ROTORLO-754486 format. One record per residue (C-alpha): residue in three letters; x, y, z. Coordinates in steps of 0.001 Angstrom, whole numbers, plus 524288, in hexadecimal, padded with zeros to 5 digits. Layout:
% residues N
ALAXYZ
...
END
This chain:
% residues 445
MET829CD185829F0DA
ASN81EDF180739E80F
SER817E618D9F9E8AF
LEU82423194B59E42C
MET8279B196BD9D5F5
VAL83522190AB9D511
GLY83BCB190AE9C7D4
VAL84643196589BF07
SER842061A4119C2CB
GLY844371A1AF9D15A
VAL83A931A00F9DC78
ARG82DF51A7DA9DC45
GLY8221E1A8B59E4F4
ILE817AF1B17D9EAB7
VAL81CF41B9059F65E
GLY817861B412A0346
GLU812421A7A59FD0A
ALA81C2319F129F5EB
LEU8273E1A8B29F778
VAL82A841AB81A05B6
PRO837681AF15A0C86
GLU839F51A134A1150
VAL8395319C01A0365
VAL841D31A70F9FE49
ALA84BFB1A4BEA08FD
LYS84CBA19639A05D2
PHE84E0C1988B9F72D
SER858D21A26B9FA0E
ALA85FC8198D8A030C
ALA85EE318E769F876
PHE864D4198059EED5
GLY86FA319B389F87E
ARG8729B18CD19F98B
PHE871D918B619EABE
THR87BF6196409E8D9
GLN884C2190919F375
LYS8852719C029FCE0
GLY8892A1A5FF9F2B2
MET886AD1B46E9F092
ILE878811B6DC9ECCB
VAL873291C38E9E72A
VAL865551C6BD9EBE2
GLY85BFC1D1049E69E
SER84DA11D33D9E3F0
ASP843891DAA69DC32
THR83AB11E46C9E338
ARG82FD11DB7A9E83C
THR82B911DE9B9F60B
SER82CE21D0519FA27
ASN83B771D0F89F758
LYS83D791D77BA0487
MET8394F1CAACA0AA6
PHE840121C151A0161
LYS84D2A1C83CA00CA
TYR8507F1C4B3A0ED0
ALA84B9F1B6D3A0CED
VAL855141B59AA0178
PHE860241BB22A09AD
SER85D051B1C4A14BD
GLY85D041A5CFA0BFF
LEU869BB1A984A0550
LEU870DB1AD2FA11D2
SER86CAA1A07CA183A
THR87439198DAA0DF5
GLY8808F1A10AA0EC4
CYS87EAF1AA3FA033F
GLU8841C1B7EAA0209
ILE879991C1749FD58
VAL87A911CD5C9F490
ASP86E0A1D53C9F5CD
VAL86BD61DD9A9E9A0
GLY85E6B1E2309EE0E
VAL8537F1E5749E4AA
CYS857931E41D9D679
PRO853251DDCC9C9BA
THR855B01CF4A9C822
PRO85F571D1569BCCE
SER866E81DB299C52C
LEU8687D1D0F39CFD1
GLN86C6A1C6909C5FD
LEU8773A1CF4A9C0E0
MET87C211D1AF9CECC
VAL87D221C3159D179
GLU8861D1C22C9C5BD
LYS88DC81CE9C9C8F8
LEU890351CACF9D735
LYS8939C1BCC59D35E
ALA889A51B8519DD59
ASN8858D1AA219DECC
GLY8778E1AD9C9DBA0
GLY86C3B1B6AB9DE1C
ILE85E371B7169E2D1
VAL854BD1C1339DDB2
ILE847E31C2E79E4E3
THR83E211C68E9DA6A
GLY830B71C2BD9D5BB
SER834951C8519C86E
HIS828301C98F9C023
ASN81F321C31A9CA46
PRO815001CB579D187
ALA8184E1D1E79DE7B
GLU8135A1C6AD9E6DF
TRP81DE01BDDA9E11C
ASN82C571BD639E3BE
ALA8377C1B4629E029
LEU845B11B0C89E17F
LYS84E4F1AF949D577
PHE85B251A8669D726
ILE867241ACA79CF97
ARG8739A1A5849CBC0
SER8814B1AB0E9CD03
ASP880E21AFD69BED6
GLY874D31B8069C18D
LEU86B2F1AEE79BAC3
PHE860121A79B9C134
LEU86270199829C520
TYR862B018FE59B9E4
PRO857C3185B29BB24
GLU860F817ABE9BF7D
GLN86697183C59C9EB
GLY858E11875C9CE11
LYS855EC178FD9D04C
ARG861D9177499D8FE
PHE85E4D183949E063
LEU8506417EBD9E2CB
GLN855B4171BB9E7A6
ILE85D261793E9F21C
TYR850CA180D59F57E
ALA848FB174409F6CC
LYS8522116EBEA012A
GLU84C6D16E80A0EC2
ARG8582B1757FA144F
ILE8619617E80A0D4A
PRO86EEC17F13A141E
ARG870FD18C2AA1B0C
VAL87D15192EFA204E
LYS87F9B19564A2EB1
TRP880861A2A1A354E
ASP88E7E1A4C7A30EA
GLY88B8D1A1B8A2299
ILE8826A1AD2EA201F
ARG888031B6B2A1625
GLU885DF1C505A12A9
ILE87B5F1CCC0A0B6B
HIS8813D1D761A02C4
GLN879981E2B59FCF7
ASN87C4C1E5ED9EEBB
THR874F91F0D99E7B6
LEU87BDA1EFF99DA87
ALA873311E64C9D33C
ILE86B921F0A79CBCC
GLU8779C1F8DF9C8C8
ASN87EC51ECD69C3BE
HIS8733F1E93C9BB0F
LEU871BB1F7199B5D1
ASN8801D1F8249B262
LYS87FF11EB5C9AAF1
VAL873EB1EF289A2FB
LEU878EF1FCDC9A005
LYS885AC1F74699AB2
PHE87E281EE0E991D1
VAL875C31F7BF98A1D
ASN8790F203A5981E2
LYS875D020E5198BAD
GLU878C8219A89827B
LYS86FC42148B977E1
ILE864882138498196
LYS867BD2208898807
ASN867582279F97AED
ARG859322239C9790A
GLY854D2228DE98651
PHE8497E21F55987CE
LYS83E64221639914D
VAL83C43214619983F
VAL8319D210369A1C4
LEU8351A205579AB3E
ASP82B0A1FDA99B319
ALA832851F61F9BD85
CYS8261A1F1BE9C4A4
ASN82C9D1F6B09D13C
GLY836241EB699D01F
ALA844F71EA5B9D008
GLY846351EFF49C251
ALA842CA1FD4E9C807
LEU8505D1FDA59CE21
ILE857E11FC0A9C16C
SER8507A1FE229B4B0
PRO84D6120CB69B68B
GLN85BF620EBD9B943
LEU85F85207139AD1E
ILE8562920EAE9A47F
ARG85B8321BAF9A95C
GLN869A7217799A803
LEU8669D21418999DB
GLY862D42225E997D3
CYS8541F220119978D
GLU8493E2268E99F1F
ALA843D921CA39A8D1
ILE8359C21DAD9ACD5
GLU833B32151E9B8BF
LEU8270020DB99BA71
ASN82500205189C663
CYS83337206CD9CA32
ARG831DE206D79D906
PRO839521FAAB9DD39
ASP82FEB1F7999E85B
GLY82A591EAC19E35C
ILE81C6C1EFDF9E2EC
PHE819CA1EC049D4F4
ALA811C31F5C69CD25
HIS80CB31EA939C4C2
PRO80FC71DC0D9C38B
PRO81E7B1DB839C13D
GLU81E8C1D2C49B546
PRO821B61DBB79A9A6
ILE816E41D6DC9A0BF
PRO80DE91DFA799888
SER802511DF169A1F8
ASN80AE41E5009ACC3
LEU810C81F0089A4BB
LYS8053E1F8CD9A19B
GLN80A06203949AAA2
LEU8175D203619A41E
SER810E120456996C7
GLU809412106B99AEB
VAL8151B217349A0CB
VAL81D55214A699496
LYS812DA21B3298C43
THR8106B22668995CE
GLU81EE7229779972B
GLY821D22280D988B0
ALA82C7221E3998C0C
ASP83466216AE98217
ILE832DA209B198919
GLY82E032038A995AA
PHE833F71F83799D2A
ALA82E541EFBF9A816
HIS835391E68D9B179
ASP8307C1DBA59BA29
ALA833B91DC539C8BF
ASP841E21D7D99C77C
ALA844771DE279BA26
ASP849591D2309B2EF
ARG83EC11D4A59A8C3
VAL83AA01E0789A0CF
ALA82ECB1E3AA99861
ILE82D4D1EE9398E60
VAL823151F8FE98B61
THR824932008097E8C
GLU8241020F4D97D02
LYS815DC20D83978A7
GLY81269206E49857A
GLU8118F1F97497F24
ILE814E21EECC988FA
LEU81D741E508981EE
PRO81C831D68398537
GLY827571D1B198E39
GLU82D781CA55982D6
TYR831581D72497C55
SER83BF61DA4E98646
LEU843A31CE4E98207
LEU840051CFB2973A4
LEU845041DDB5972E3
ALA851351DA9597AD9
ALA8540D1CED49722D
LYS852021D64F96582
PHE85B491E12A969B9
THR865811D7A296ED2
LEU8652E1CEE9962C0
SER866871DAD4959EC
LYS873CF1DCD696063
ARG878051CEC59621D
LYS872071C26295C81
GLY871461B68E96549
LEU868EF1AD8896D52
VAL85CB11B21F97477
VAL8578B1AA1997FE1
THR849D21AAA99855F
ASN83F941A19B98B32
LEU834C31997398528
SER82A241A384987EC
THR8308B1AF1698131
THR82AE11B4389747A
GLN82DF51AE6996733
ALA8311F1BC60962FD
LEU83E821BAB696955
ASP841DF1B00D95F73
ASP83DA61B93795479
VAL846491C428959C0
ALA851F21BAEE95B03
ARG8503A1B5FE94D0F
GLU850871C41794849
PHE85E971C49594D2C
SER862651B6B29492E
SER8620F1B28495765
SER85B291A7A795EB4
VAL853061A5AF96AFC
GLU8541D19ACB974F4
ARG849561985397EE8
THR849D51934198CDD
LYS8409818F95997C0
ILE839CF19AEA99E89
GLY841C31A1769A934
ASP84BF41ABCA9A6D5
ILE856ED1A35C9AC48
ASN854A2199BD9A130
VAL8562C1A4C79975E
SER861F51AA6099EA2
ARG868CB19D4499EFA
GLN866B919A8F99090
MET86B441A83F98D02
LYS877AB1A6D499501
GLU87AD41994898FCE
LYS877EB19CA798197
LYS87D471AAA29821B
ALA8708F1B0B597D61
VAL870C21BF1A979B4
ILE8636C1C24C97FAB
GLY8586E1BB0698650
GLY84D8B1BB8199027
GLU83F3B1B8B0991E9
GLY832DC1BE3198C09
ASN82E7D1C3D499912
GLY8377C1CFAD997FB
GLY8438C1C88B99CD2
VAL84F561CC3C9947A
ILE85CC51C61D99695
ILE8687B1CDC399182
PRO874FA1C5909929C
GLU87E0A1D16A992F9
ILE877921D56599FC9
HIS8747B1C8129A59B
TYR86DDE1BB439A201
ALA861D01BF0F9A9D4
ARG8550C1C6159A6E7
ASP857401D4959A89D
GLY84C701DE8D9A6B5
ILE855BD1E9B89A98E
ALA85FBE1E60F99F34
ALA8547C1E3AA995B4
ILE84FEF1F1CD9975F
ALA85D801F6C4993AF
LEU85E6D1EDD2987D9
LEU850DA1F1B1982FF
LEU853D72002C9849A
GLU8602F1FE5597C80
TYR8581D1F790971FA
LEU84E6B202D697239
ALA8597520CBF97138
GLU86055205E09660C
ALA853FC2032495E3C
GLY84F982115D95E80
GLU8417820CE595E07
PRO836D220C0896873
ILE835421FF6697005
SER827C71FD3F969FD
LYS82E051FCBC95C79
LEU8387E1F324960D7
ALA82E261EA7D96726
SER825801EAEC95B0F
ARG8305B1E4E3952DB
LEU831411D8AD95B3E
PRO82AAF1CC2595660
ARG81CB31CC5695B61
TYR816C71C0F6962B6
TYR80BD11C09D96C99
MET80D161B9A597982
VAL803811B57798400
LYS809151B33999198
LYS7FFE91AE2899C12
LYS800881A5BB9A827
LEU7F7AA19C449AF55
GLU7F818198DB9BDBD
PHE7FF7218C279BF9D
THR80237187129CD41
LYS80250178549CB1D
GLY81063178579C6A1
ASP80F7716CC19BD47
PHE81035171469AF31
SER81200163AB9A959
PRO8037B160B49A698
ILE8029B16D5F99ECF
GLU80F0D16A169977F
THR809E015C7A99447
ARG7FD3D1621798EF0
LEU8043916C4B986A6
ARG80DA11621198171
LYS8020615A0097CFE
GLU7F9B01651797788
PHE804B216B5C96FCA
LYS80C5F15F3A96BDD
GLU80C911638395D91
GLU812E01709D960CF
LYS820C8174869646E
LEU821DD1735D9734E
ASP82C7B1781897C7F
PHE82CE2172FB98A8E
LEU838BB17A9A98F33
ASP830151829499857
GLY821E217EAB99931
VAL81C7D17CAA98B7E
LYS81EC11858697FCD
ILE8167B18284973E8
SER81ACD18814966C9
LEU80FD61897495CE9
LYS80F4618F2394F2F
GLU807B019AF09540E
GLY80FC019D6196069
TRP813BE196D496D19
ILE80E8C1936197AA7
HIS816CD19206986ED
ILE810E318C4599352
ARG8191E18AC599F97
PRO8184E18AF69AE6E
SER81E131978D9B3D1
GLY82A41197679BC46
THR826B71A4209C31B
GLU818041A3269C58C
PRO80E3D198089C800
VAL808FA199379BA25
ILE809891931C9ACB4
ARG80DEA19CB39A24E
ILE807F319C3C994C0
ILE80EC71A40A98A21
THR80ACA1A43997BE1
GLU80FE41ABDA97048
ALA80B4A1ADDA9625B
LYS80BA41B7C195741
THR7FE491BD4695B03
ARG7F82D1C0889681E
GLU7EC351B863964C0
LYS7F4451AC4C961C7
ALA7FC511ADCF96E3D
GLU7EFA91AE7297617
GLU7EA501A2C496EA0
LEU7F68419AEC97215
TYR7F4EA19EDC98057
GLN7E6DC199F09807E
LEU7EB7818D3497A44
ALA7F5A318B85984FC
LEU7EBE318EF098F87
ARG7E251184A698AE4
GLN7ECCF17A3F98B45
ILE7F19717CBE9991E
GLN7E47817F7399F62
END
């Protein structure tokens, strides 16, 4: 278990190394026990290793007396909505999300369609750690039901949320790069049903990723070229399970991941003022946007469940993370790259201006995001050093160490999804952001 990444985002590992069928079956059995033999919805993204892990998940769940609803290949937010719709006891989605193809993971879902809260995750892991998990006998094994409606259910909910006619009247040309992941099964349909022309790029849902699946600028050069070549109005890119979305402008400019949330927040707050929730690593520009509409921002630990929980408890009007994860409460309190596409197209339609113009009006900051290999697992010596070196500055220890300086901020934290330390800095100029990164690097090396 030590070689697995176990945290708020689920259980991740490299296929055939840390993550093998026996481990997956035991985690699934522990989850079955945790949900007390209830109905569990199971689905996956398109990764080739899912063929192997799907049956391990079934085996573990059946062994503890669960009833299974198999929704097949679908985006993570589609599965989360089905858990809620079917009033299931929980769900398991098999997805490595933004991780490279050699990785895979299990994400565990509560009965309300959200990921496990941290305190629930601890109880769940205590069950997993037991030497023996109680199993049912031969006459306690329940059924596996097939259900193919997850994508249709998700589409219908999104289409009811946005102004379809307003988008349809603009007749946008939209390029979608699904990286051959689960988004290929839903987002082209959505774009067409909104009256737009959909140009599909890497939309074969075969799990053979055309590029690394994380929708960051370095992975979206092909999308940028196709947007320019096709004369499209906008380009969108998903990760493998489509809970995130990135944007390319009509000029082929690849916008930072933060812009998906910034644009969604600006449009939402223009309609309805209220609270915005995000995490510690998201751009300061979000606070500037909120102030423009007499609204405020609250920040949580990293991990979308932390944002989801705060949004639900505080009744936030919009929220998400700076990695392209947008949470729209009217759809669900979960990151949803599909719903974000619809919302952004409505903004584009209503504004009557190109996406490049809308992006240019956002507050401008520069961010550096890098990571260092970190396998020792003990972050405390680094935290102690940073506490000492920056004792005169404003420090936040909610998640790693965030250092607020006059010229910008530095956030250093151990990742919950990879064996790395993440270093994020932000400032008003690119040079200053890089300077802050070098300062952070010197301290932790």
